[in-house]
TILUM-859532 format. One record per residue (C-alpha): residue in three letters; x, y, z; residue number from 0. Coordinates in nm, 3 decimals, m for minus. Layout:
<recs>
ALA,X,Y,Z,NUM
...
</recs>
This chain:
<recs>
MET,11.470,11.956,7.227,0
SER,11.814,11.851,7.108,1
GLU,12.087,11.789,7.363,2
THR,12.436,11.649,7.361,3
PRO,12.404,11.389,7.637,4
GLY,12.758,11.417,7.764,5
ASP,12.745,11.795,7.787,6
SER,12.395,11.819,7.928,7
MET,12.476,11.592,8.221,8
MET,12.788,11.771,8.338,9
ASN,12.788,11.973,8.659,10
GLU,12.831,12.344,8.631,11
THR,13.103,12.531,8.815,12
PRO,13.098,12.520,9.196,13
GLY,12.813,12.727,9.329,14
GLY,12.591,12.649,9.030,15
PRO,12.296,12.412,9.006,16
ARG,12.343,12.056,9.125,17
ASP,12.285,11.801,8.851,18
VAL,12.050,11.517,8.942,19
LEU,12.032,11.238,8.686,20
PHE,11.736,10.999,8.693,21
VAL,11.795,10.668,8.517,22
ALA,11.491,10.553,8.317,23
TYR,11.418,10.208,8.180,24
PRO,11.110,10.024,8.047,25
ASP,10.837,9.937,8.298,26
MET,10.987,10.135,8.584,27
GLY,10.744,10.270,8.842,28
LEU,10.617,10.618,8.762,29
LEU,10.595,10.737,9.123,30
ASP,10.944,10.601,9.194,31
LEU,11.064,10.852,8.937,32
SER,10.822,11.143,8.968,33
GLY,10.798,11.149,9.349,34
ALA,11.169,11.215,9.395,35
GLN,11.179,11.449,9.095,36
THR,10.900,11.661,9.241,37
VAL,11.091,11.698,9.568,38
PHE,11.398,11.830,9.386,39
TRP,11.179,12.058,9.172,40
ALA,11.016,12.204,9.483,41
ALA,11.359,12.244,9.643,42
SER,11.479,12.442,9.340,43
LYS,11.175,12.666,9.374,44
ALA,11.247,12.724,9.744,45
LEU,11.614,12.790,9.675,46
ALA,11.536,13.036,9.396,47
GLU,11.319,13.234,9.637,48
ARG,11.629,13.263,9.855,49
GLY,11.853,13.367,9.569,50
LEU,12.036,13.033,9.570,51
PRO,12.108,12.786,9.290,52
GLY,11.887,12.480,9.288,53
TYR,11.887,12.147,9.108,54
ARG,11.906,12.070,8.738,55
LEU,11.708,11.755,8.665,56
ARG,11.772,11.512,8.380,57
THR,11.601,11.187,8.287,58
ALA,11.812,10.954,8.074,59
SER,11.791,10.601,7.938,60
LEU,12.023,10.375,7.745,61
ALA,11.877,10.462,7.406,62
GLY,11.707,10.791,7.485,63
GLY,11.358,10.882,7.366,64
LEU,11.026,10.781,7.518,65
VAL,11.037,10.524,7.799,66
ARG,10.710,10.359,7.894,67
THR,10.643,10.321,8.267,68
VAL,10.461,10.021,8.410,69
GLU,10.153,10.242,8.458,70
GLY,10.146,10.314,8.082,71
LEU,10.265,10.675,8.083,72
ALA,10.571,10.739,7.865,73
VAL,10.855,10.956,7.994,74
ASP,11.086,11.145,7.759,75
SER,11.458,11.091,7.812,76
VAL,11.796,11.175,7.666,77
ALA,12.054,10.906,7.599,78
LEU,12.286,10.814,7.883,79
ALA,12.633,10.956,7.840,80
PRO,12.932,10.721,7.836,81
PRO,13.028,10.676,8.202,82
GLN,13.372,10.828,8.149,83
ASN,13.206,11.152,8.030,84
LEU,12.964,11.173,8.320,85
ALA,12.992,11.406,8.616,86
VAL,12.673,11.444,8.817,87
ASP,12.600,11.533,9.175,88
THR,12.330,11.271,9.235,89
LEU,12.238,10.960,9.039,90
VAL,11.886,10.828,9.112,91
VAL,11.767,10.480,9.009,92
PRO,11.391,10.415,9.035,93
GLY,11.244,10.072,9.088,94
ALA,11.009,9.853,8.888,95
PRO,10.733,9.624,9.021,96
ASP,10.858,9.326,8.818,97
ILE,11.229,9.385,8.868,98
CYS,11.279,9.037,9.013,99
GLN,11.164,8.883,8.685,100
THR,11.336,9.128,8.451,101
LEU,11.662,9.202,8.629,102
ASP,11.877,8.987,8.399,103
SER,11.751,9.186,8.100,104
HIS,11.898,9.501,8.258,105
ALA,12.260,9.378,8.257,106
GLU,12.373,9.661,8.028,107
LEU,12.209,9.924,8.247,108
ALA,12.358,9.772,8.564,109
ALA,12.703,9.778,8.402,110
TRP,12.653,10.145,8.315,111
ILE,12.551,10.222,8.675,112
ALA,12.858,10.041,8.807,113
ALA,13.087,10.242,8.580,114
ALA,12.908,10.573,8.636,115
ALA,12.874,10.555,9.016,116
PRO,13.232,10.671,9.090,117
ARG,13.162,10.981,8.880,118
ALA,12.869,11.084,9.100,119
ARG,12.890,11.234,9.448,120
ARG,12.616,10.997,9.560,121
VAL,12.389,10.728,9.420,122
ALA,12.032,10.668,9.536,123
ALA,11.785,10.389,9.464,124
VAL,11.411,10.415,9.511,125
CYS,11.224,10.099,9.611,126
SER,11.331,9.800,9.398,127
GLY,11.591,10.014,9.225,128
ALA,11.810,9.859,9.494,129
PHE,11.821,9.543,9.279,130
LEU,11.996,9.736,9.002,131
LEU,12.245,9.881,9.250,132
ALA,12.303,9.531,9.388,133
LYS,12.354,9.389,9.039,134
ALA,12.604,9.670,8.980,135
GLY,12.793,9.559,9.291,136
LEU,12.733,9.885,9.476,137
LEU,12.559,9.728,9.775,138
ASP,12.809,9.452,9.857,139
GLY,12.883,9.463,10.229,140
ARG,12.636,9.748,10.284,141
ARG,12.302,9.780,10.459,142
ALA,12.022,9.849,10.214,143
ALA,11.648,9.904,10.206,144
THR,11.390,9.808,9.948,145
HIS,11.016,9.739,9.937,146
TRP,10.925,9.518,10.234,147
ALA,10.777,9.250,10.007,148
LEU,11.109,9.216,9.820,149
CYS,11.351,9.212,10.113,150
ASP,11.385,8.834,10.127,151
THR,11.436,8.812,9.753,152
LEU,11.703,9.081,9.754,153
GLY,11.889,8.903,10.034,154
GLN,11.863,8.564,9.866,155
ARG,11.971,8.690,9.526,156
PHE,12.253,8.907,9.660,157
PRO,12.383,8.748,9.984,158
ALA,12.655,9.013,10.021,159
VAL,12.387,9.279,10.080,160
GLN,12.274,9.338,10.438,161
VAL,11.903,9.389,10.377,162
ASP,11.717,9.592,10.640,163
ALA,11.348,9.508,10.622,164
ASP,11.247,9.781,10.866,165
ALA,11.402,10.103,10.737,166
ILE,11.232,10.371,10.529,167
PHE,11.568,10.474,10.386,168
ILE,11.933,10.403,10.456,169
GLN,12.251,10.597,10.389,170
GLN,12.574,10.399,10.367,171
GLY,12.844,10.643,10.268,172
ALA,12.764,10.771,9.919,173
ILE,12.496,10.508,9.861,174
TRP,12.133,10.571,9.960,175
THR,11.845,10.323,9.932,176
SER,11.478,10.353,10.022,177
ALA,11.176,10.138,10.086,178
GLY,10.873,10.108,9.861,179
VAL,10.746,10.366,9.614,180
SER,10.640,10.672,9.820,181
ALA,10.944,10.628,10.043,182
GLY,11.137,10.779,9.752,183
ILE,10.985,11.110,9.862,184
ASP,11.126,11.060,10.211,185
LEU,11.462,10.975,10.059,186
ALA,11.464,11.280,9.833,187
LEU,11.368,11.505,10.125,188
ALA,11.660,11.364,10.321,189
LEU,11.894,11.435,10.029,190
VAL,11.766,11.792,10.007,191
GLU,11.806,11.839,10.381,192
ALA,12.163,11.709,10.361,193
ASP,12.236,11.958,10.081,194
CYS,12.041,12.264,10.186,195
GLY,11.953,12.233,10.554,196
ARG,11.634,12.177,10.747,197
GLU,11.471,12.511,10.668,198
VAL,11.468,12.446,10.292,199
ALA,11.358,12.086,10.341,200
MET,11.072,12.210,10.560,201
ALA,10.967,12.450,10.285,202
VAL,10.959,12.161,10.039,203
ALA,10.757,11.946,10.277,204
ARG,10.504,12.226,10.321,205
GLU,10.486,12.278,9.944,206
LEU,10.413,11.909,9.887,207
VAL,10.196,11.869,10.199,208
VAL,10.402,11.579,10.335,209
TYR,10.590,11.513,10.657,210
LEU,10.941,11.651,10.648,211
LYS,11.076,11.312,10.734,212
ARG,10.979,10.969,10.836,213
PRO,11.302,10.869,11.006,214
GLY,11.552,10.661,10.813,215
GLY,11.528,10.414,11.099,216
GLN,11.149,10.416,11.109,217
ALA,10.977,10.092,11.020,218
GLN,10.810,10.061,10.679,219
TYR,10.509,9.947,10.878,220
SER,10.463,9.863,11.240,221
THR,10.612,9.554,11.401,222
LEU,10.263,9.449,11.508,223
LEU,10.126,9.486,11.155,224
GLN,10.427,9.306,11.012,225
SER,10.373,9.022,11.256,226
GLN,10.004,9.001,11.169,227
ALA,10.088,8.999,10.798,228
ALA,10.283,8.675,10.833,229
ASP,10.146,8.365,10.665,230
SER,10.003,8.221,10.984,231
PRO,9.769,8.391,11.236,232
LEU,9.899,8.152,11.500,233
PHE,10.061,8.426,11.709,234
ASP,9.823,8.719,11.646,235
GLU,9.673,8.705,11.995,236
LEU,10.018,8.672,12.149,237
HIS,10.143,8.978,11.960,238
LEU,9.849,9.188,12.076,239
TRP,9.918,9.081,12.432,240
LEU,10.290,9.149,12.392,241
ALA,10.229,9.503,12.266,242
GLU,10.032,9.577,12.584,243
HIS,10.279,9.421,12.831,244
LEU,10.618,9.543,12.711,245
GLY,10.703,9.702,13.044,246
GLU,10.667,9.385,13.247,247
PRO,11.005,9.287,13.395,248
GLY,10.933,8.914,13.363,249
LEU,10.877,8.928,12.987,250
THR,11.095,8.650,12.849,251
VAL,11.091,8.387,12.579,252
GLU,10.979,8.141,12.845,253
SER,10.686,8.359,12.947,254
LEU,10.580,8.400,12.585,255
ALA,10.601,8.024,12.535,256
GLU,10.382,7.972,12.841,257
ARG,10.135,8.227,12.707,258
ALA,10.129,8.039,12.374,259
ARG,10.084,7.710,12.561,260
MET,10.399,7.563,12.411,261
SER,10.731,7.442,12.546,262
PRO,11.007,7.706,12.517,263
ARG,11.202,7.494,12.269,264
ASN,10.905,7.422,12.044,265
PHE,10.780,7.779,12.073,266
SER,11.116,7.922,11.962,267
ARG,11.133,7.685,11.667,268
VAL,10.777,7.742,11.547,269
TYR,10.788,8.118,11.608,270
LYS,11.103,8.159,11.397,271
GLN,10.953,7.940,11.126,272
LYS,10.628,8.137,11.110,273
THR,10.754,8.494,11.160,274
GLY,11.113,8.486,11.038,275
ARG,11.237,8.622,11.371,276
THR,11.338,8.475,11.702,277
PRO,11.112,8.553,11.999,278
SER,11.393,8.756,12.158,279
ARG,11.427,8.965,11.844,280
ALA,11.050,9.019,11.834,281
ILE,11.048,9.146,12.194,282
GLU,11.333,9.384,12.111,283
LEU,11.159,9.523,11.802,284
PHE,10.825,9.568,11.979,285
ARG,11.003,9.760,12.256,286
LEU,11.201,9.964,12.005,287
GLU,10.890,10.065,11.815,288
ALA,10.706,10.161,12.134,289
ALA,11.002,10.370,12.248,290
ARG,11.023,10.547,11.913,291
ARG,10.657,10.645,11.930,292
LEU,10.697,10.783,12.282,293
LEU,11.012,10.974,12.189,294
GLU,10.832,11.130,11.894,295
HIS,10.504,11.213,12.062,296
SER,10.547,11.234,12.440,297
THR,10.734,11.464,12.678,298
GLN,10.837,11.183,12.911,299
SER,11.203,11.159,13.001,300
ILE,11.419,10.903,12.826,301
GLU,11.462,10.714,13.152,302
GLN,11.084,10.698,13.198,303
ILE,11.036,10.572,12.843,304
ALA,11.307,10.310,12.891,305
ARG,11.129,10.172,13.198,306
GLN,10.783,10.193,13.042,307
CYS,10.894,9.999,12.732,308
GLY,11.071,9.729,12.930,309
PHE,11.435,9.820,12.868,310
GLY,11.490,9.864,13.240,311
ASN,11.714,10.168,13.213,312
GLU,11.831,10.432,12.969,313
GLU,12.163,10.263,12.896,314
ARG,12.003,9.938,12.779,315
MET,11.766,10.135,12.557,316
ARG,12.060,10.334,12.420,317
VAL,12.244,10.015,12.324,318
THR,11.934,9.883,12.147,319
PHE,11.886,10.209,11.954,320
GLN,12.250,10.216,11.849,321
ARG,12.238,9.856,11.735,322
ASN,11.921,9.897,11.529,323
LEU,11.912,10.263,11.424,324
SER,12.274,10.380,11.461,325
LEU,12.177,10.672,11.685,326
SER,12.094,10.726,12.050,327
PRO,11.743,10.781,12.192,328
ARG,11.841,11.139,12.268,329
ASP,11.951,11.201,11.910,330
TYR,11.640,11.026,11.779,331
ARG,11.414,11.258,11.980,332
SER,11.614,11.563,11.874,333
ARG,11.585,11.477,11.505,334
PHE,11.241,11.323,11.477,335
THR,11.012,11.466,11.743,336
ARG,10.684,11.583,11.592,337
GLU,10.719,11.912,11.780,338
HIS,10.999,12.027,11.547,339
</recs>
């Protein structure tokens, strides 16, 4: 099929289909691309059933033509339009497993993204696509998510980026980033919900047999699992004990040090070295995760959950939720309860 890249990527008149442009490049991850594309395809199907315009999807690369994914499947693409000729609703950048090694070879693509971003209503990165957004300067001073295994590298390579190792996806103004691979589906569902409302997003989730949403503030994997995945098993037993005693009022760094049979000073030093977090931060995250689960699955009051998880009262839990998730426990339950 022959297309004029500049024309084919332009939005139609208001009320028409929304253009979504997927940026392709060699050795990108196939699911990073196809997972999000399938969500928008299903949304268009649901919208058509309601007599509403849907999404117009384009896949484009610097040179156009076939682009080989890291899995070996080639994806057809048109050539990227000059940034000054581009006007799309959503620009989506997939990730690549070896992006840390190949990022410098994508300087031209990153420059295109930097120039094109102001022409899009929003820009989204799936998984390690965040590295391309960072190289384009779009994440400076912003919170961002990427695959959990690449969080440290992203932060080290781009110190101006505030990397969140816990989030499934993050919205910072017009910039959206997501965690690893399948989290691109969560991100795309959130974009569809923002555009079309919950009812359409629910229809898409049912079509694809996925959850409507893992919360943007939900951990990529549990705090306990993350702790156990650290290099050293030194604190595994302590973490299991901590998860079962979150509600104890005397739970402090000193009590954890005593449990670990270490002096508080040495315990704090070694714990931070082995886990990457201070003991106080670990206690907070364990409590936060426990509270999230109860808010999603139980009918207990927020005050009861706050006491059970060791926050002491609802206000202290509210402050913790705002600091970590940018929403209150009440709003979290309203948005993410499994009963919805």
